[in-house]
mmJSON file of the N, C-alpha and C atoms, coordinates in Angstrom:
{"data_MODEL":{"atom_site":{
"group_PDB":["ATOM","ATOM","ATOM","ATOM","ATOM","ATOM","ATOM","ATOM","ATOM","ATOM","ATOM","ATOM","ATOM","ATOM","ATOM","ATOM","ATOM","ATOM","ATOM","ATOM","ATOM","ATOM","ATOM","ATOM","ATOM","ATOM","ATOM","ATOM","ATOM","ATOM","ATOM","ATOM","ATOM","ATOM","ATOM","ATOM","ATOM","ATOM","ATOM","ATOM","ATOM","ATOM","ATOM","ATOM","ATOM","ATOM","ATOM","ATOM","ATOM","ATOM","ATOM","ATOM","ATOM","ATOM","ATOM","ATOM","ATOM","ATOM","ATOM","ATOM","ATOM","ATOM","ATOM","ATOM","ATOM","ATOM","ATOM","ATOM","ATOM","ATOM","ATOM","ATOM","ATOM","ATOM","ATOM","ATOM","ATOM","ATOM","ATOM","ATOM","ATOM","ATOM","ATOM","ATOM","ATOM","ATOM","ATOM","ATOM","ATOM","ATOM","ATOM","ATOM","ATOM","ATOM","ATOM","ATOM","ATOM","ATOM","ATOM","ATOM","ATOM","ATOM","ATOM","ATOM","ATOM","ATOM","ATOM","ATOM","ATOM","ATOM","ATOM","ATOM","ATOM","ATOM","ATOM","ATOM","ATOM","ATOM","ATOM","ATOM","ATOM","ATOM","ATOM","ATOM","ATOM","ATOM","ATOM","ATOM","ATOM","ATOM","ATOM","ATOM","ATOM","ATOM","ATOM","ATOM","ATOM","ATOM","ATOM","ATOM","ATOM","ATOM","ATOM","ATOM","ATOM","ATOM","ATOM","ATOM","ATOM","ATOM","ATOM","ATOM","ATOM","ATOM","ATOM","ATOM","ATOM","ATOM","ATOM","ATOM","ATOM","ATOM","ATOM","ATOM","ATOM","ATOM","ATOM","ATOM","ATOM","ATOM","ATOM","ATOM","ATOM","ATOM","ATOM","ATOM","ATOM","ATOM","ATOM","ATOM","ATOM","ATOM","ATOM","ATOM","ATOM","ATOM","ATOM","ATOM","ATOM","ATOM","ATOM","ATOM","ATOM","ATOM","ATOM","ATOM","ATOM","ATOM","ATOM","ATOM","ATOM","ATOM","ATOM","ATOM","ATOM","ATOM","ATOM","ATOM","ATOM","ATOM","ATOM","ATOM","ATOM","ATOM","ATOM","ATOM","ATOM","ATOM","ATOM","ATOM","ATOM","ATOM"],
"id":[1,2,3,4,5,6,7,8,9,10,11,12,13,14,15,16,17,18,19,20,21,22,23,24,25,26,27,28,29,30,31,32,33,34,35,36,37,38,39,40,41,42,43,44,45,46,47,48,49,50,51,52,53,54,55,56,57,58,59,60,61,62,63,64,65,66,67,68,69,70,71,72,73,74,75,76,77,78,79,80,81,82,83,84,85,86,87,88,89,90,91,92,93,94,95,96,97,98,99,100,101,102,103,104,105,106,107,108,109,110,111,112,113,114,115,116,117,118,119,120,121,122,123,124,125,126,127,128,129,130,131,132,133,134,135,136,137,138,139,140,141,142,143,144,145,146,147,148,149,150,151,152,153,154,155,156,157,158,159,160,161,162,163,164,165,166,167,168,169,170,171,172,173,174,175,176,177,178,179,180,181,182,183,184,185,186,187,188,189,190,191,192,193,194,195,196,197,198,199,200,201,202,203,204,205,206,207,208,209,210,211,212,213,214,215,216,217,218,219,220,221,222],
"type_symbol":["N","C","C","N","C","C","N","C","C","N","C","C","N","C","C","N","C","C","N","C","C","N","C","C","N","C","C","N","C","C","N","C","C","N","C","C","N","C","C","N","C","C","N","C","C","N","C","C","N","C","C","N","C","C","N","C","C","N","C","C","N","C","C","N","C","C","N","C","C","N","C","C","N","C","C","N","C","C","N","C","C","N","C","C","N","C","C","N","C","C","N","C","C","N","C","C","N","C","C","N","C","C","N","C","C","N","C","C","N","C","C","N","C","C","N","C","C","N","C","C","N","C","C","N","C","C","N","C","C","N","C","C","N","C","C","N","C","C","N","C","C","N","C","C","N","C","C","N","C","C","N","C","C","N","C","C","N","C","C","N","C","C","N","C","C","N","C","C","N","C","C","N","C","C","N","C","C","N","C","C","N","C","C","N","C","C","N","C","C","N","C","C","N","C","C","N","C","C","N","C","C","N","C","C","N","C","C","N","C","C","N","C","C","N","C","C","N","C","C","N","C","C"],
"label_atom_id":["N","CA","C","N","CA","C","N","CA","C","N","CA","C","N","CA","C","N","CA","C","N","CA","C","N","CA","C","N","CA","C","N","CA","C","N","CA","C","N","CA","C","N","CA","C","N","CA","C","N","CA","C","N","CA","C","N","CA","C","N","CA","C","N","CA","C","N","CA","C","N","CA","C","N","CA","C","N","CA","C","N","CA","C","N","CA","C","N","CA","C","N","CA","C","N","CA","C","N","CA","C","N","CA","C","N","CA","C","N","CA","C","N","CA","C","N","CA","C","N","CA","C","N","CA","C","N","CA","C","N","CA","C","N","CA","C","N","CA","C","N","CA","C","N","CA","C","N","CA","C","N","CA","C","N","CA","C","N","CA","C","N","CA","C","N","CA","C","N","CA","C","N","CA","C","N","CA","C","N","CA","C","N","CA","C","N","CA","C","N","CA","C","N","CA","C","N","CA","C","N","CA","C","N","CA","C","N","CA","C","N","CA","C","N","CA","C","N","CA","C","N","CA","C","N","CA","C","N","CA","C","N","CA","C","N","CA","C","N","CA","C","N","CA","C","N","CA","C","N","CA","C","N","CA","C","N","CA","C"],
"label_alt_id":[null,null,null,null,null,null,null,null,null,null,null,null,null,null,null,null,null,null,null,null,null,null,null,null,null,null,null,null,null,null,null,null,null,null,null,null,null,null,null,null,null,null,null,null,null,null,null,null,null,null,null,null,null,null,null,null,null,null,null,null,null,null,null,null,null,null,null,null,null,null,null,null,null,null,null,null,null,null,null,null,null,null,null,null,null,null,null,null,null,null,null,null,null,null,null,null,null,null,null,null,null,null,null,null,null,null,null,null,null,null,null,null,null,null,null,null,null,null,null,null,null,null,null,null,null,null,null,null,null,null,null,null,null,null,null,null,null,null,null,null,null,null,null,null,null,null,null,null,null,null,null,null,null,null,null,null,null,null,null,null,null,null,null,null,null,null,null,null,null,null,null,null,null,null,null,null,null,null,null,null,null,null,null,null,null,null,null,null,null,null,null,null,null,null,null,null,null,null,null,null,null,null,null,null,null,null,null,null,null,null,null,null,null,null,null,null,null,null,null,null,null,null],
"label_comp_id":["MET","MET","MET","GLU","GLU","GLU","ARG","ARG","ARG","GLU","GLU","GLU","LEU","LEU","LEU","THR","THR","THR","VAL","VAL","VAL","GLU","GLU","GLU","ARG","ARG","ARG","ARG","ARG","ARG","ALA","ALA","ALA","ALA","ALA","ALA","LEU","LEU","LEU","ALA","ALA","ALA","VAL","VAL","VAL","ALA","ALA","ALA","ARG","ARG","ARG","LEU","LEU","LEU","SER","SER","SER","GLY","GLY","GLY","ARG","ARG","ARG","THR","THR","THR","GLY","GLY","GLY","GLY","GLY","GLY","ARG","ARG","ARG","LYS","LYS","LYS","PRO","PRO","PRO","LYS","LYS","LYS","MET","MET","MET","THR","THR","THR","ASN","ASN","ASN","SER","SER","SER","LYS","LYS","LYS","ILE","ILE","ILE","GLU","GLU","GLU","SER","SER","SER","ALA","ALA","ALA","LYS","LYS","LYS","LYS","LYS","LYS","LEU","LEU","LEU","LEU","LEU","LEU","ALA","ALA","ALA","SER","SER","SER","GLY","GLY","GLY","ILE","ILE","ILE","ALA","ALA","ALA","PRO","PRO","PRO","LYS","LYS","LYS","ALA","ALA","ALA","VAL","VAL","VAL","ALA","ALA","ALA","ARG","ARG","ARG","ASN","ASN","ASN","LEU","LEU","LEU","GLY","GLY","GLY","VAL","VAL","VAL","SER","SER","SER","ILE","ILE","ILE","PRO","PRO","PRO","THR","THR","THR","GLN","GLN","GLN","TYR","TYR","TYR","ARG","ARG","ARG","TRP","TRP","TRP","VAL","VAL","VAL","ALA","ALA","ALA","ALA","ALA","ALA","SER","SER","SER","GLY","GLY","GLY","HIS","HIS","HIS","ALA","ALA","ALA","GLU","GLU","GLU","GLN","GLN","GLN","LYS","LYS","LYS"],
"label_asym_id":["A","A","A","A","A","A","A","A","A","A","A","A","A","A","A","A","A","A","A","A","A","A","A","A","A","A","A","A","A","A","A","A","A","A","A","A","A","A","A","A","A","A","A","A","A","A","A","A","A","A","A","A","A","A","A","A","A","A","A","A","A","A","A","A","A","A","A","A","A","A","A","A","A","A","A","A","A","A","A","A","A","A","A","A","A","A","A","A","A","A","A","A","A","A","A","A","A","A","A","A","A","A","A","A","A","A","A","A","A","A","A","A","A","A","A","A","A","A","A","A","A","A","A","A","A","A","A","A","A","A","A","A","A","A","A","A","A","A","A","A","A","A","A","A","A","A","A","A","A","A","A","A","A","A","A","A","A","A","A","A","A","A","A","A","A","A","A","A","A","A","A","A","A","A","A","A","A","A","A","A","A","A","A","A","A","A","A","A","A","A","A","A","A","A","A","A","A","A","A","A","A","A","A","A","A","A","A","A","A","A","A","A","A","A","A","A","A","A","A","A","A","A"],
"label_entity_id":["1","1","1","1","1","1","1","1","1","1","1","1","1","1","1","1","1","1","1","1","1","1","1","1","1","1","1","1","1","1","1","1","1","1","1","1","1","1","1","1","1","1","1","1","1","1","1","1","1","1","1","1","1","1","1","1","1","1","1","1","1","1","1","1","1","1","1","1","1","1","1","1","1","1","1","1","1","1","1","1","1","1","1","1","1","1","1","1","1","1","1","1","1","1","1","1","1","1","1","1","1","1","1","1","1","1","1","1","1","1","1","1","1","1","1","1","1","1","1","1","1","1","1","1","1","1","1","1","1","1","1","1","1","1","1","1","1","1","1","1","1","1","1","1","1","1","1","1","1","1","1","1","1","1","1","1","1","1","1","1","1","1","1","1","1","1","1","1","1","1","1","1","1","1","1","1","1","1","1","1","1","1","1","1","1","1","1","1","1","1","1","1","1","1","1","1","1","1","1","1","1","1","1","1","1","1","1","1","1","1","1","1","1","1","1","1","1","1","1","1","1","1"],
"label_seq_id":[1,1,1,2,2,2,3,3,3,4,4,4,5,5,5,6,6,6,7,7,7,8,8,8,9,9,9,10,10,10,11,11,11,12,12,12,13,13,13,14,14,14,15,15,15,16,16,16,17,17,17,18,18,18,19,19,19,20,20,20,21,21,21,22,22,22,23,23,23,24,24,24,25,25,25,26,26,26,27,27,27,28,28,28,29,29,29,30,30,30,31,31,31,32,32,32,33,33,33,34,34,34,35,35,35,36,36,36,37,37,37,38,38,38,39,39,39,40,40,40,41,41,41,42,42,42,43,43,43,44,44,44,45,45,45,46,46,46,47,47,47,48,48,48,49,49,49,50,50,50,51,51,51,52,52,52,53,53,53,54,54,54,55,55,55,56,56,56,57,57,57,58,58,58,59,59,59,60,60,60,61,61,61,62,62,62,63,63,63,64,64,64,65,65,65,66,66,66,67,67,67,68,68,68,69,69,69,70,70,70,71,71,71,72,72,72,73,73,73,74,74,74],
"pdbx_PDB_ins_code":[null,null,null,null,null,null,null,null,null,null,null,null,null,null,null,null,null,null,null,null,null,null,null,null,null,null,null,null,null,null,null,null,null,null,null,null,null,null,null,null,null,null,null,null,null,null,null,null,null,null,null,null,null,null,null,null,null,null,null,null,null,null,null,null,null,null,null,null,null,null,null,null,null,null,null,null,null,null,null,null,null,null,null,null,null,null,null,null,null,null,null,null,null,null,null,null,null,null,null,null,null,null,null,null,null,null,null,null,null,null,null,null,null,null,null,null,null,null,null,null,null,null,null,null,null,null,null,null,null,null,null,null,null,null,null,null,null,null,null,null,null,null,null,null,null,null,null,null,null,null,null,null,null,null,null,null,null,null,null,null,null,null,null,null,null,null,null,null,null,null,null,null,null,null,null,null,null,null,null,null,null,null,null,null,null,null,null,null,null,null,null,null,null,null,null,null,null,null,null,null,null,null,null,null,null,null,null,null,null,null,null,null,null,null,null,null,null,null,null,null,null,null],
"Cartn_x":[-8.269,-9.214,-8.685,-8.162,-7.632,-6.47,-5.647,-4.498,-4.964,-5.995,-6.528,-7.054,-7.715,-8.219,-7.074,-6.01,-4.843,-4.205,-4.078,-3.492,-4.359,-5.674,-6.578,-6.473,-6.377,-6.249,-4.966,-3.86,-2.586,-2.642,-3.277,-3.403,-4.241,-5.313,-6.171,-5.425,-4.623,-3.839,-2.794,-2.194,-1.191,-1.837,-3.026,-3.743,-4.095,-4.529,-4.882,-3.662,-2.51,-1.284,-0.887,-1.041,-0.705,-1.61,-2.831,-3.756,-3.598,-2.629,-2.336,-2.999,-3.653,-4.327,-3.386,-3.479,-2.702,-3.656,-3.291,-4.138,-3.736,-4.473,-4.119,-4.876,-4.645,-5.308,-4.639,-5.419,-4.87,-4.195,-3.09,-2.387,-3.237,-3.162,-3.886,-3.259,-1.942,-1.239,-1.122,-1.832,-1.731,-0.617,-0.267,0.777,0.393,-0.865,-1.288,-1.216,-1.547,-1.445,0.008,0.897,2.324,2.842,2.485,2.922,2.342,1.077,0.454,1.157,1.47,2.151,3.512,4.247,5.571,5.462,4.484,4.314,3.907,2.96,2.494,3.602,4.373,5.465,6.554,6.832,7.852,7.431,6.12,5.643,5.578,5.912,5.999,4.789,3.845,2.672,3.075,2.514,2.863,2.48,3.325,3.029,1.687,1.306,0.025,-1.137,-1.044,-2.086,-2.126,-0.964,-0.901,-1.55,-1.223,-1.792,-3.309,-3.783,-5.23,-5.901,-5.271,-5.814,-5.907,-4.927,-4.902,-5.719,-6.14,-6.944,-6.144,-4.886,-4.031,-3.442,-2.868,-2.215,-0.818,-0.256,1.084,2.123,2.09,3.055,2.927,1.698,1.511,2.128,1.928,2.522,4.038,4.64,6.096,6.622,5.805,6.223,6.424,5.623,5.686,6.455,6.438,7.132,7.891,9.184,9.989,9.712,10.122,9.874,10.513,11.605,12.265,11.575,10.587,9.862,10.35,11.348,11.847,11.051,10.788,9.973,10.747,10.045,10.586,9.571,9.341,8.277,8.642,7.668,7.878,7.136],
"Cartn_y":[7.258,6.556,6.428,7.518,7.475,6.495,6.496,5.579,4.122,3.821,2.464,2.047,2.962,2.671,2.402,3.199,3.018,1.654,1.281,-0.019,-1.146,-1.019,-2.035,-2.146,-1.002,-1.015,-1.71,-1.383,-2.015,-3.516,-3.947,-5.377,-6.057,-5.412,-5.984,-6.084,-5.081,-5.128,-6.237,-6.431,-7.494,-8.866,-9.061,-10.327,-10.53,-9.478,-9.577,-9.937,-9.342,-9.662,-11.122,-11.619,-13.01,-13.968,-13.554,-14.404,-14.22,-13.401,-13.265,-12.1,-11.237,-10.099,-8.907,-8.187,-6.959,-5.818,-4.633,-3.486,-2.751,-1.73,-0.872,-1.205,-0.373,-0.508,-1.594,-2.297,-3.328,-2.665,-3.241,-2.655,-2.69,-1.631,-1.58,-2.519,-2.674,-3.505,-4.934,-5.846,-7.256,-7.863,-9.103,-9.757,-9.859,-10.112,-10.217,-8.858,-7.777,-6.44,-6.072,-6.473,-6.183,-6.895,-8.167,-8.923,-8.32,-7.923,-7.302,-6.005,-5.202,-3.932,-4.166,-5.152,-5.459,-5.834,-6.709,-7.15,-5.997,-5.173,-4.063,-3.035,-2.725,-1.766,-2.317,-3.61,-4.225,-4.234,-4.284,-4.291,-2.889,-1.872,-0.525,0.361,-0.094,0.73,1.824,3.009,4.161,3.911,4.349,4.158,4.737,5.857,6.468,5.553,4.94,4.027,2.758,2.271,1.075,1.359,2.493,2.851,2.996,3.628,3.801,2.435,1.549,0.219,-0.597,-0.447,-1.209,-0.55,0.684,1.367,1.925,2.296,2.888,4.182,4.974,6.2,5.872,6.806,6.606,6.467,7.312,7.108,5.741,5.238,3.91,2.852,2.992,2.04,2.061,3.253,3.356,2.868,2.953,2.468,0.955,0.265,-1.187,-1.714,-0.979,-1.417,-0.216,-0.337,0.772,0.969,2.093,2.42,1.385,0.764,-0.222,-1.579,-1.732,-2.987,-3.91,-3.496,-4.322,-4.006,-5.025,-4.84,-4.111,-3.231,-2.53,-2.655,-3.893,-4.106,-3.539,-2.893,-2.313,-3.091],
"Cartn_z":[23.236,22.4,20.957,20.397,19.029,18.923,19.948,19.939,19.943,20.687,20.724,19.348,18.67,17.327,16.359,16.465,15.6,15.848,17.1,17.439,16.883,17.0,16.473,14.953,14.272,12.809,12.379,13.044,12.702,12.925,14.018,14.293,13.213,12.796,11.756,10.426,10.1,8.859,8.913,10.07,10.22,10.026,10.577,10.407,8.929,8.273,6.854,6.013,6.315,5.565,5.767,6.981,7.255,6.492,6.245,5.494,3.983,3.559,2.139,1.447,2.167,1.549,1.494,0.411,0.278,-0.027,0.386,0.144,-1.106,-1.413,-2.536,-3.804,-4.778,-6.061,-6.897,-7.68,-8.548,-9.742,-10.229,-11.377,-12.647,-13.442,-14.71,-15.738,-15.676,-16.651,-16.13,-16.779,-16.447,-17.301,-17.009,-17.794,-19.269,-19.54,-20.938,-21.639,-20.924,-21.519,-21.771,-20.879,-21.06,-22.293,-22.446,-23.626,-24.905,-24.868,-26.039,-26.403,-25.387,-25.633,-26.26,-25.771,-26.335,-27.807,-28.114,-29.497,-30.403,-29.941,-30.763,-30.985,-29.934,-30.088,-31.001,-30.889,-31.743,-33.208,-33.456,-34.838,-35.439,-34.649,-35.195,-34.948,-34.166,-33.871,-32.884,-33.056,-32.219,-30.758,-29.825,-28.399,-27.971,-28.56,-28.209,-28.603,-29.765,-30.231,-29.383,-28.984,-28.145,-26.797,-26.196,-24.897,-24.993,-26.044,-26.224,-26.398,-27.16,-27.406,-26.11,-25.227,-23.977,-22.867,-23.062,-22.064,-20.905,-21.178,-20.15,-20.687,-19.787,-20.23,-20.763,-21.494,-22.042,-20.926,-19.869,-18.785,-18.103,-17.958,-17.372,-18.269,-19.541,-20.492,-20.384,-20.372,-20.279,-18.94,-17.892,-16.585,-16.621,-17.425,-17.476,-18.678,-19.772,-20.999,-21.544,-21.617,-22.133,-23.617,-24.148,-25.554,-26.492,-26.06,-26.894,-26.831,-25.912,-25.834,-24.734,-23.963,-22.864,-21.607,-20.819,-19.609,-18.528,-17.844,-16.672,-15.558,-15.106,-14.129,-12.773,-12.154,-10.821,-9.791],
"occupancy":[1.0,1.0,1.0,1.0,1.0,1.0,1.0,1.0,1.0,1.0,1.0,1.0,1.0,1.0,1.0,1.0,1.0,1.0,1.0,1.0,1.0,1.0,1.0,1.0,1.0,1.0,1.0,1.0,1.0,1.0,1.0,1.0,1.0,1.0,1.0,1.0,1.0,1.0,1.0,1.0,1.0,1.0,1.0,1.0,1.0,1.0,1.0,1.0,1.0,1.0,1.0,1.0,1.0,1.0,1.0,1.0,1.0,1.0,1.0,1.0,1.0,1.0,1.0,1.0,1.0,1.0,1.0,1.0,1.0,1.0,1.0,1.0,1.0,1.0,1.0,1.0,1.0,1.0,1.0,1.0,1.0,1.0,1.0,1.0,1.0,1.0,1.0,1.0,1.0,1.0,1.0,1.0,1.0,1.0,1.0,1.0,1.0,1.0,1.0,1.0,1.0,1.0,1.0,1.0,1.0,1.0,1.0,1.0,1.0,1.0,1.0,1.0,1.0,1.0,1.0,1.0,1.0,1.0,1.0,1.0,1.0,1.0,1.0,1.0,1.0,1.0,1.0,1.0,1.0,1.0,1.0,1.0,1.0,1.0,1.0,1.0,1.0,1.0,1.0,1.0,1.0,1.0,1.0,1.0,1.0,1.0,1.0,1.0,1.0,1.0,1.0,1.0,1.0,1.0,1.0,1.0,1.0,1.0,1.0,1.0,1.0,1.0,1.0,1.0,1.0,1.0,1.0,1.0,1.0,1.0,1.0,1.0,1.0,1.0,1.0,1.0,1.0,1.0,1.0,1.0,1.0,1.0,1.0,1.0,1.0,1.0,1.0,1.0,1.0,1.0,1.0,1.0,1.0,1.0,1.0,1.0,1.0,1.0,1.0,1.0,1.0,1.0,1.0,1.0,1.0,1.0,1.0,1.0,1.0,1.0,1.0,1.0,1.0,1.0,1.0,1.0,1.0,1.0,1.0,1.0,1.0,1.0],
"B_iso_or_equiv":[0.0,0.0,0.0,0.0,0.0,0.0,0.0,0.0,0.0,0.0,0.0,0.0,0.0,0.0,0.0,0.0,0.0,0.0,0.0,0.0,0.0,0.0,0.0,0.0,0.0,0.0,0.0,0.0,0.0,0.0,0.0,0.0,0.0,0.0,0.0,0.0,0.0,0.0,0.0,0.0,0.0,0.0,0.0,0.0,0.0,0.0,0.0,0.0,0.0,0.0,0.0,0.0,0.0,0.0,0.0,0.0,0.0,0.0,0.0,0.0,0.0,0.0,0.0,0.0,0.0,0.0,0.0,0.0,0.0,0.0,0.0,0.0,0.0,0.0,0.0,0.0,0.0,0.0,0.0,0.0,0.0,0.0,0.0,0.0,0.0,0.0,0.0,0.0,0.0,0.0,0.0,0.0,0.0,0.0,0.0,0.0,0.0,0.0,0.0,0.0,0.0,0.0,0.0,0.0,0.0,0.0,0.0,0.0,0.0,0.0,0.0,0.0,0.0,0.0,0.0,0.0,0.0,0.0,0.0,0.0,0.0,0.0,0.0,0.0,0.0,0.0,0.0,0.0,0.0,0.0,0.0,0.0,0.0,0.0,0.0,0.0,0.0,0.0,0.0,0.0,0.0,0.0,0.0,0.0,0.0,0.0,0.0,0.0,0.0,0.0,0.0,0.0,0.0,0.0,0.0,0.0,0.0,0.0,0.0,0.0,0.0,0.0,0.0,0.0,0.0,0.0,0.0,0.0,0.0,0.0,0.0,0.0,0.0,0.0,0.0,0.0,0.0,0.0,0.0,0.0,0.0,0.0,0.0,0.0,0.0,0.0,0.0,0.0,0.0,0.0,0.0,0.0,0.0,0.0,0.0,0.0,0.0,0.0,0.0,0.0,0.0,0.0,0.0,0.0,0.0,0.0,0.0,0.0,0.0,0.0,0.0,0.0,0.0,0.0,0.0,0.0,0.0,0.0,0.0,0.0,0.0,0.0],
"pdbx_formal_charge":[null,null,null,null,null,null,null,null,null,null,null,null,null,null,null,null,null,null,null,null,null,null,null,null,null,null,null,null,null,null,null,null,null,null,null,null,null,null,null,null,null,null,null,null,null,null,null,null,null,null,null,null,null,null,null,null,null,null,null,null,null,null,null,null,null,null,null,null,null,null,null,null,null,null,null,null,null,null,null,null,null,null,null,null,null,null,null,null,null,null,null,null,null,null,null,null,null,null,null,null,null,null,null,null,null,null,null,null,null,null,null,null,null,null,null,null,null,null,null,null,null,null,null,null,null,null,null,null,null,null,null,null,null,null,null,null,null,null,null,null,null,null,null,null,null,null,null,null,null,null,null,null,null,null,null,null,null,null,null,null,null,null,null,null,null,null,null,null,null,null,null,null,null,null,null,null,null,null,null,null,null,null,null,null,null,null,null,null,null,null,null,null,null,null,null,null,null,null,null,null,null,null,null,null,null,null,null,null,null,null,null,null,null,null,null,null,null,null,null,null,null,null],
"auth_seq_id":[1,1,1,2,2,2,3,3,3,4,4,4,5,5,5,6,6,6,7,7,7,8,8,8,9,9,9,10,10,10,11,11,11,12,12,12,13,13,13,14,14,14,15,15,15,16,16,16,17,17,17,18,18,18,19,19,19,20,20,20,21,21,21,22,22,22,23,23,23,24,24,24,25,25,25,26,26,26,27,27,27,28,28,28,29,29,29,30,30,30,31,31,31,32,32,32,33,33,33,34,34,34,35,35,35,36,36,36,37,37,37,38,38,38,39,39,39,40,40,40,41,41,41,42,42,42,43,43,43,44,44,44,45,45,45,46,46,46,47,47,47,48,48,48,49,49,49,50,50,50,51,51,51,52,52,52,53,53,53,54,54,54,55,55,55,56,56,56,57,57,57,58,58,58,59,59,59,60,60,60,61,61,61,62,62,62,63,63,63,64,64,64,65,65,65,66,66,66,67,67,67,68,68,68,69,69,69,70,70,70,71,71,71,72,72,72,73,73,73,74,74,74],
"auth_comp_id":["MET","MET","MET","GLU","GLU","GLU","ARG","ARG","ARG","GLU","GLU","GLU","LEU","LEU","LEU","THR","THR","THR","VAL","VAL","VAL","GLU","GLU","GLU","ARG","ARG","ARG","ARG","ARG","ARG","ALA","ALA","ALA","ALA","ALA","ALA","LEU","LEU","LEU","ALA","ALA","ALA","VAL","VAL","VAL","ALA","ALA","ALA","ARG","ARG","ARG","LEU","LEU","LEU","SER","SER","SER","GLY","GLY","GLY","ARG","ARG","ARG","THR","THR","THR","GLY","GLY","GLY","GLY","GLY","GLY","ARG","ARG","ARG","LYS","LYS","LYS","PRO","PRO","PRO","LYS","LYS","LYS","MET","MET","MET","THR","THR","THR","ASN","ASN","ASN","SER","SER","SER","LYS","LYS","LYS","ILE","ILE","ILE","GLU","GLU","GLU","SER","SER","SER","ALA","ALA","ALA","LYS","LYS","LYS","LYS","LYS","LYS","LEU","LEU","LEU","LEU","LEU","LEU","ALA","ALA","ALA","SER","SER","SER","GLY","GLY","GLY","ILE","ILE","ILE","ALA","ALA","ALA","PRO","PRO","PRO","LYS","LYS","LYS","ALA","ALA","ALA","VAL","VAL","VAL","ALA","ALA","ALA","ARG","ARG","ARG","ASN","ASN","ASN","LEU","LEU","LEU","GLY","GLY","GLY","VAL","VAL","VAL","SER","SER","SER","ILE","ILE","ILE","PRO","PRO","PRO","THR","THR","THR","GLN","GLN","GLN","TYR","TYR","TYR","ARG","ARG","ARG","TRP","TRP","TRP","VAL","VAL","VAL","ALA","ALA","ALA","ALA","ALA","ALA","SER","SER","SER","GLY","GLY","GLY","HIS","HIS","HIS","ALA","ALA","ALA","GLU","GLU","GLU","GLN","GLN","GLN","LYS","LYS","LYS"],
"auth_asym_id":["A","A","A","A","A","A","A","A","A","A","A","A","A","A","A","A","A","A","A","A","A","A","A","A","A","A","A","A","A","A","A","A","A","A","A","A","A","A","A","A","A","A","A","A","A","A","A","A","A","A","A","A","A","A","A","A","A","A","A","A","A","A","A","A","A","A","A","A","A","A","A","A","A","A","A","A","A","A","A","A","A","A","A","A","A","A","A","A","A","A","A","A","A","A","A","A","A","A","A","A","A","A","A","A","A","A","A","A","A","A","A","A","A","A","A","A","A","A","A","A","A","A","A","A","A","A","A","A","A","A","A","A","A","A","A","A","A","A","A","A","A","A","A","A","A","A","A","A","A","A","A","A","A","A","A","A","A","A","A","A","A","A","A","A","A","A","A","A","A","A","A","A","A","A","A","A","A","A","A","A","A","A","A","A","A","A","A","A","A","A","A","A","A","A","A","A","A","A","A","A","A","A","A","A","A","A","A","A","A","A","A","A","A","A","A","A","A","A","A","A","A","A"],
"auth_atom_id":["N","CA","C","N","CA","C","N","CA","C","N","CA","C","N","CA","C","N","CA","C","N","CA","C","N","CA","C","N","CA","C","N","CA","C","N","CA","C","N","CA","C","N","CA","C","N","CA","C","N","CA","C","N","CA","C","N","CA","C","N","CA","C","N","CA","C","N","CA","C","N","CA","C","N","CA","C","N","CA","C","N","CA","C","N","CA","C","N","CA","C","N","CA","C","N","CA","C","N","CA","C","N","CA","C","N","CA","C","N","CA","C","N","CA","C","N","CA","C","N","CA","C","N","CA","C","N","CA","C","N","CA","C","N","CA","C","N","CA","C","N","CA","C","N","CA","C","N","CA","C","N","CA","C","N","CA","C","N","CA","C","N","CA","C","N","CA","C","N","CA","C","N","CA","C","N","CA","C","N","CA","C","N","CA","C","N","CA","C","N","CA","C","N","CA","C","N","CA","C","N","CA","C","N","CA","C","N","CA","C","N","CA","C","N","CA","C","N","CA","C","N","CA","C","N","CA","C","N","CA","C","N","CA","C","N","CA","C","N","CA","C","N","CA","C","N","CA","C","N","CA","C","N","CA","C","N","CA","C"],
"pdbx_PDB_model_num":[1,1,1,1,1,1,1,1,1,1,1,1,1,1,1,1,1,1,1,1,1,1,1,1,1,1,1,1,1,1,1,1,1,1,1,1,1,1,1,1,1,1,1,1,1,1,1,1,1,1,1,1,1,1,1,1,1,1,1,1,1,1,1,1,1,1,1,1,1,1,1,1,1,1,1,1,1,1,1,1,1,1,1,1,1,1,1,1,1,1,1,1,1,1,1,1,1,1,1,1,1,1,1,1,1,1,1,1,1,1,1,1,1,1,1,1,1,1,1,1,1,1,1,1,1,1,1,1,1,1,1,1,1,1,1,1,1,1,1,1,1,1,1,1,1,1,1,1,1,1,1,1,1,1,1,1,1,1,1,1,1,1,1,1,1,1,1,1,1,1,1,1,1,1,1,1,1,1,1,1,1,1,1,1,1,1,1,1,1,1,1,1,1,1,1,1,1,1,1,1,1,1,1,1,1,1,1,1,1,1,1,1,1,1,1,1,1,1,1,1,1,1]
}}}
């Protein structure tokens, strides 16, 4: 019975992927937030202040925008 449920779930996920749906959490950093972070960091604002202003953590900010302001999109 468990195996049948697993097979059904996998089939449903495959159908969803074919229709263009993806699972998982949406990224906190949008393209507009990335551009804003680059501009703010380039103007000399502290990374901690930029992260607080954008509503993300400092590690999340660094994951998307390096300290030098160059993008490191994942």
